[in-house]
C-alpha positions as CSV (number, residue, x, y, z in Angstrom):
1,T,11.5,22.0,-31.7
2,Y,15.5,21.7,-31.8
3,S,18.6,23.2,-31.0
4,T,20.8,24.7,-33.8
5,N,23.7,23.4,-31.2
6,P,24.6,19.9,-33.0
7,D,25.1,18.7,-29.2
8,I,21.6,19.8,-28.5
9,H,20.0,18.7,-31.3
10,K,21.8,14.9,-31.4
11,L,20.9,14.3,-27.6
12,Q,17.0,15.7,-28.0
13,T,17.1,13.2,-31.2
14,T,17.9,10.2,-29.0
15,M,15.7,10.9,-26.0
16,R,12.8,11.2,-28.6
17,E,13.8,7.5,-29.7
18,I,14.2,6.6,-26.6
19,M,10.8,8.0,-25.0
20,E,9.5,6.5,-28.6
21,Y,10.7,3.1,-28.0
22,D,9.5,3.2,-24.5
23,L,5.7,3.8,-25.6
24,E,5.6,1.3,-27.9
25,R,7.1,-1.6,-25.3
26,T,4.7,-0.4,-23.3
27,H,1.6,-0.7,-25.5
28,L,2.7,-3.9,-26.3
29,K,3.0,-5.4,-22.6
30,H,0.0,-8.1,-21.9
31,V,-0.4,-7.4,-18.1
32,T,-2.6,-10.2,-16.8
33,Q,-4.7,-9.7,-13.3
34,N,-5.1,-12.9,-10.9
35,I,-8.4,-11.4,-9.9
36,S,-11.8,-11.2,-11.8
37,K,-13.0,-7.6,-12.3
38,N,-15.7,-8.3,-9.8
39,E,-13.2,-9.3,-7.5
40,A,-11.3,-6.1,-8.4
41,L,-14.0,-4.2,-7.8
42,A,-14.9,-6.1,-4.2
43,L,-11.9,-5.0,-3.3
44,T,-12.0,-1.5,-4.1
45,K,-15.4,-1.3,-2.1
46,L,-14.1,-3.0,1.1
47,K,-11.3,-0.6,1.2
48,T,-13.2,2.8,0.9
49,D,-16.1,1.3,3.3
50,Y,-14.7,2.7,6.6
51,D,-17.2,0.8,8.9
52,I,-14.6,-2.3,8.8
53,V,-11.2,-3.0,9.8
54,V,-9.6,-5.9,7.4
55,R,-6.9,-7.5,9.2
56,E,-4.9,-11.0,9.1
57,A,-5.6,-13.7,11.4
58,D,-3.2,-14.1,14.3
59,K,-3.1,-17.9,13.3
60,G,-2.6,-19.1,9.8
61,S,-2.5,-17.1,6.2
62,A,-6.2,-15.9,6.7
63,T,-7.7,-12.6,6.7
64,V,-10.7,-11.2,8.2
65,I,-13.2,-8.2,8.0
66,L,-14.4,-7.1,11.1
67,D,-17.1,-4.5,12.3
68,L,-15.0,-1.0,13.1
69,D,-16.8,-0.5,16.4
70,F,-16.5,-4.7,17.5
71,Y,-12.7,-4.1,16.5
72,K,-12.5,-1.1,18.7
73,S,-14.4,-2.4,21.8
74,T,-11.9,-5.5,21.6
75,A,-8.9,-4.0,21.5
76,N,-10.2,-1.7,24.7
77,R,-10.9,-4.7,26.6
78,M,-8.0,-6.1,25.8
79,L,-6.2,-3.5,27.2
80,E,-8.1,-2.4,30.0
81,S,-7.6,-6.1,31.7
82,D,-5.3,-7.1,34.1
83,R,-2.7,-8.4,31.6
84,Y,-1.8,-5.4,30.0
85,S,-0.1,-2.2,32.2
86,K,0.6,1.5,30.6
87,L,4.5,2.3,30.6
88,D,5.0,5.5,31.2
89,L,7.5,6.3,28.9
90,T,8.8,9.1,26.9
91,K,8.3,8.8,22.5
92,D,11.6,8.0,22.3
93,Q,11.8,5.3,25.2
94,A,9.3,3.7,23.7
95,I,10.9,3.5,20.4
96,K,13.8,1.9,22.1
97,H,11.7,-0.6,23.9
98,L,9.8,-1.5,20.5
99,Q,12.8,-2.1,18.9
100,K,14.1,-4.7,21.2
């Protein structure tokens, strides 16, 4: 619907033209994927599998997939070792400590 006010009518017409142009451009764009459909499906399955953890490897540019229980037990074992100690810090102090 259009307004009887000429300024509003002009604005509405311009907005409609802009939206139509954007829609046409969107339909003309061809998006190319850098992975196959099977690879995309596999990634989706990995993202929704809550029994695994996907992390960057410590070294290199590799990605590792670990069983969640193994990941938790390894993290706990590392934290319980003598190498680490618990800091008695408030939340604000901990944030400042991490920002150093």
